[in-house]
N, C-alpha and C positions, 0 to 999 in steps of 0.2 A: 504494500500500500504506500503510495508516494504522496498522498494528500497531506494537508497541514495537520498539525497535532500539538498536543500538550502532554508533558510528563509531570506527574504530581506525586511528591513524597509527603506522606502525612499519616496522622492517626485517624482512622475512619471508623465510625460506628457501624456495627453489623447491619443495622437497618439499611444503611446506604449500600453496603457491599453485597447484599443478598443476591442481586442480579448478576454479579460478576463471578465467572468461573475461575479457578486457580490457573496460573500459567498465562500464556499469550492469548488465549481466547480465540474461538473461531468466529465465523460470521453468522452463526445460528441466531435466529431471532429470539430464542429462549434466554439468551444472556441478558435481555432487558426486562425480564420478569421482576416485578417488585420495584422497578425504577420509574415506570411511566406515571404512577400516581404522584410522584414527586415533581412532576411538571415537564410536559413538552416532548416526551420520548415515545409517544404512541405510534407515530407514523414514520418509522425508520425504514430505510431501504437496506436490508441485510447484504445485498450484493455490492453496496458501495461504502457503507458506514460501519465502523466497528469501534467499540470501546474496549481495546485490547486488553486484558484482564488484570487480575490481582497478581502482584509479585511480592510475596511476603518479605519483610526485612528482618534483620538479625534478632531484634528483641521479641519476635514472635507475636502471639495473639493472646488476648485476654477474653474474659467471658462476654464483655459487652463491646469490644472493639478489636481492631486489628491494625498493626503498624505495617503498612505496605505501600507499594507504588502502583499507581494506576497509569496505564499507557493508553492514550486516546489518539486514534488515527482516523481522519475523516476523508472521505472520497469526494466531498463537495464543499465549496466555501459556504453554501447556505447552511449545511448542517454544522459546520465549524462555528458559525455565529450562534446557531440554536443551542449547541452544546455549551458554549461559553456562557450564554445567558442562564441556562439551566444550572450550571455549576455555581454561578453567582448566587442564585436563589438557594441552592443546596448549602452553601457556606453560611448563609444567614440562618438557615434552619438548624444547623448542626448543634449549636450550643444548647438548644432546648432539648435535644435528644441525648447528647453526650457531653457531660461536663468535664472540666479539666482534671477532676479528682477521680474519675471513674477508673475501673480496673483496666489495665493495659498500658498505662503510662502515656506521657506526652500530652501536649496541648493540641486540641483539634485544629488541624490545618495550619500547623506551623510549617509553612510550605517553602520549598525551593521549586520555582516554576520555570520550566524551560519551554520555549516555543520551538516549532519545527524549523524556524529560520536560523537557529543556532545562537540566539541572543538570550542571555540570562536576564530575566526581568528584574531580579534583585539588584543587578549591577546598575540598571537604569534608575532604580529607586534610591540609590545611595548618594548622599551629598557630603562634601568635605569642605570644612572651613579652616583656613590656616591664617594664623596671626604672624605677620612678618615685620621686619624692620628693627631699628635700634631704640625704639621709644620705650622699651620695657627694661628696667634694670635687671641684669642677670637673666633676661628672658622670662621673668616672672610676670605673667599677665594677670592683673587684678580680677577677682571674681565678678566685680560689678561690670567690667568690660565684657567678660565672657558671657555673662547672663544677658546683657543688653543685646549683644550680637546674635545669640542663639534665639532670643525672643523675636528679634527682627527677622531672622531667617524663617522662623515658623509663620509669622504674619505674612511675609512675602509669599510663601507657598499657599497659604489660605487664600490670599487675594488672587493669586494666579489660578487656583482651582475655581474660585468664583467667576473669574473672567472666562475660563474654559467652559464652564457649565452654563454660561449666559445668564448669570445671576442678575435679576432686575430689582430686587428689593433693597431696603435700607440696610446699611452696614453699621449698626449700632450695637453697643453692649456685646453680648455673646453670639453675635450673628454667625460666627464661624463654626458653631457647634454642628451645623448640618454637613460640614465638610471634614469633620474629625476622622470619620471612618476611612476616607479615601486619601486625605492629605495631611494627617498628623504625623509629625516626625518623632522617632524614638532614638535614644542614644545607641550608637553602635560601637565606637572605639575612640581612643585618643592616643596621641603620641606627643613627645615633649622635646624634640630637637628644636624646631619651632613648634609652638603649641598648635597641634592639629586635632580637630574634633570631627568625627564622622557621625552622621545621622542618616537614618533611612526611613522610608515610608513603611508603615505596616502593610502586610499583604492586603490587597484590595479584594473585596468580595467578587468583583468581576475579573476573571483570570485572563481573558483575552486582552492584550495590550491596546488594541484599537478602541476598547471600551473603558480603559483604565483612566479615571479622572486624575489620579495622582501623577501618573506619568505625563499626561497632557499639561498638568500644572508645572512640572519640572521643565518641559520643553519651553513653555511660555516664559518662565522665570529666566531662563538662560537667553532667550531672544531679547528680552528687555534689558538684562544686564549687559549683553553685548552691545546693544544700541547705546547705552550710557557710556561704555568704555570707548566706543568709536565715534561718539557724538553724532550718531545716525538716528536721532529721535523720530524722524519722519518715516522710518522703516517699521515702526511699531504699529502693527495692524490690529488695533483695538479701538473701541469707541473712546471718546475723550473721558467718559465716566470711568471705565475700567483702567485706562491708561494712567489717569491721575492717581487712582488708588494704588496701583501697582508701583508706580514711580515713587510715591511717598513711602511705601513699604520697603522697597529696595534701598531707598535713601538711608533708612535706619541701619543698614549693614555697613554703611560707609563711616570711616573715621571723621571726626569733626575737623573743620578748617583749622589748621595750625598743629594738629596731631601729626607726629612723625612716625607713624606706623601704617601698615596697609593690611587689607583683608583679601585673601585669595579664595574664590569660590570655585569648586571643582565638582565634577560628576565622574563616576567610574567609566562612563562612556565618553572618553575624551574625543573620540572620532566624531561623535554627534554633538557634544557640548564642549567646545574648547574652554579652558579655564578663563576666568575673568578676575582682574585685580582692581580693588577699589582703594582710593586714597581720599584725602581731604579735597583734592581737585575734582574728584568724581561728584562730591556733594555740591560743589560750586556749579558744575555743569547742569545738574538737575535743577537747581534753583534758577539758574540763568534761563533755561528752557521754559520753566514755569512762568517766569516773569515776562518773557518775550511774547508768549501766546495770549496774554490777557489784555483786552481792551487796547489794541495797538493804534486805533484811529481816534482816540479821544483827544479833544483839543487841550484839556487840562492835564497836567502831569500828576501821576500817582505819587504818593509818599509812603514811607515806611515808619511805623511807630513800634517801639519795643517797650514792653512793660509787663506787669503782673496781671494775669487774667483774674478779675475779681467777680464778674457776673456773666452767666450764660443763660440766654433766653432761647428756649426751643419750644415751639408750638404753644407759646403763651405770650399774648400781647405782641409787641414789635419783635421781629426777628433781629436780634442784636446781641453783641457781647460788649462788655465794658472793660477797658484796659486802663490800669493806673500807670501812667508814664510821667516821670519827673514830677510826681506829687499832684498830678491832675488826672481826673477820671474822664476818659474819652469813650463815648459810645460809637460803636462800629456796626453799621447795618449791613446785613448780608442777604443774599438771595437764596432761593431753593437749591441752587446748584451746590452751595456750601453747607447745606443743612447737616448732612452726616459728618462732614469734616469738623464742624463746630461741635456737634453733639459728642464727639469722641475726645474733645479736649478736657483737661482737668483744671478745675478752678484752683488758683494759687500757683500755677505754673507760669513760667516766663514764656511769652509768645511774641512773635514778630508778625504784625498785621500790615498788609499792603492794600491801599485803596485811595479813593478820590476824596479830598478833604473839603470840609466847609470851614472857613476861617472866621474867627470871632474878633473881639477887640484886640488891637495891637498886632493883628496878623497871626495870632496863635491858632492852632487847630482846635476847633471846638468839637468836631465829630468827623467820622468818615461816613459820608452818605452812601457810598458804594464800596463794599469790601471785595477785594479781588482774591486774596489768599490769607490763610491763617496757618502759621507754622509754629510748632513748639521749638524753643531755643534751648539747646543743651548747655548746662553749666557743669558738665563732667570735667574733671581735671585734664589738662593737656599733658600729653606724654612727649617730652622734648629731649632730643639728643643733639641738637645743633642750633646755634644762634648765628644770626647774620646781621651785620650793621656796617654801613659805610664801606662796602666792598670787602669787609673782613668776615671770615668764617671761623667759628669756634666749635670744634667737635668735642663732644663730651664722651669720655670713656665710660662714665656712669650716667645714664639718663636720669632726668628728674621729672617729677609730676608737679605741675603748677596749678594752683587753685584758681577757679574762675567764679566771679561774683558779679551780679548786676544789682546795684544799690537802688534804694527808693528815690534817690536824686537823679537817676538815669545815667549813672556812671558805670562803665565797664572797668572791672578791676581784676588784674592778674597778680598773683602773689605766691612767692615761695618763701615760707617763714624761715627755714634754716639758713638761707643765703640773704635774708632781708631784701629780697628781690621784688620790685614792684613795677607795674605798668598800668596806667589808667588813662581813660579818655571817654568822650561822649560816644564815639563810634568804636565798635568792637575791633575792627581792623587797625584803628589808630592806637588803641590800647595795647594790642599785640606788638606793633612796631615800637612803642615806648618800652615794652618789656625787653625787646632785643637790644635797644639802644642802652638801656640801663645795665644790662649784663655786660656789654662791651665796655662801658664806662667803669663799672666796678672791677672788671678784670684788669683794666689798665691801672686803676688807682689803688687797688688792694692786692689782687693776686700777683701782679708783677712788681709790686713795690718791695723795698727792703724791709724786713721785719722790724729793724731798729727804728724806723720812722713811723711805726703804727702803734696806736694804743692797744690795750688788752682786748677790747671788743673787736677791733679791726684785725688783730692777730688771730682771733678765733675764726673770723670769717675767711681769712687767708688760708687757714688750715682746711676749712670746708671746701674752698675752691680747689685746693691741691688734691683732695680726695676725689674730685670729679675727673681728674686726669685729662685736663683740657688740652686739645691739640689745635694749634692755630697755623694755617697755611701749610699743613702737612708735617709740622714739627711740634714736638711736645714742649710747651712753654712753662708748665709747672709740674713737677714730678712729686 
């Protein structure tokens, strides 16, 4: 038989196996006795189709179940699809017939599934996330960073599954519960040269990969990730609704602007899904694309405000949020297109809102009468292994984590307490530049100075600089 097929290793209840004869099985129609009532196998053509039989595995059989392999070979594509659908329904039914603690051992349908095309479905369902770069001291990646990126990866897969399924409803709260069965990731392995974490999809109830929503989600995730890496956003073949959700989810995988590490996303099928690497620049690309596509023909210029989100109005009165920026409360009115995005925000978080302003007395912004985008702003510490200022580069042998804060006065503050290193300004990018300039100044005035000219406090700072093993222009400048 040269038709398509599936090979299944698993723990099967006897109720399911009753129609299978031991061994390779003939084409006799009697082999399907007891299976037709489970769905869809009444009208088989025994001259073309066969469900090749039971092949017992090493651990034998119990009273209620059998550990075995089922070999399915189909003479027609039509029956291939029929059997795949039947197997999907069978998998859903099995837990009610045979629980994981029943005699015979094993968890029902802990499957390794092989298609007749020679591709192991488990390989397609595995993802690998690698943390790269010099931004982590000793290669030690903080758990907060790991947890945030794993959560972002899961959300991206959920949104990709929703797009692949043609999801039209709202995405609020636990909307993704409907996709857990097909798109939820589980931990598979980890490695620590560079921190590498592997996760995989649980076996999908539909065994034929053309019907597997989880695999479709992975395909779509890599399509979008590749578009971000190559700045080919126009190649994303999704509705604006699905595209925006998936881009925001993928953005969560990316390091923050200023972070000096990268995230590499891989799939075991490198021939189908080439690896993608995200940096802080990747996040800037997504943001730039999002801003370019909104209201490009308006006569007035949109503005950005950053502040604490203190009120969220959804389906009650005016559709608006209130942001406290520089000790002023600014109402920002949004349209239906942003309803889900607003509903998923968290009060008390720092957000950046872009929109068209209404000006009040003194030319100050009194409100945004049309909001174009709302984005959460990360205040996670920056992982820095390099400072640059005035054409000079300072390479740190030991990376540092710099705290990030947005004050009620609207000031961005970067601070490293041990080095007494500060950078602050009204704009985040200006505060980061100030931090780099301050490091260069302190390195010249303290790290490179003679200890005899420094007081006791400065001498302590000098010793901390030396522990960083800073290299300047390729030469160690303090050992």
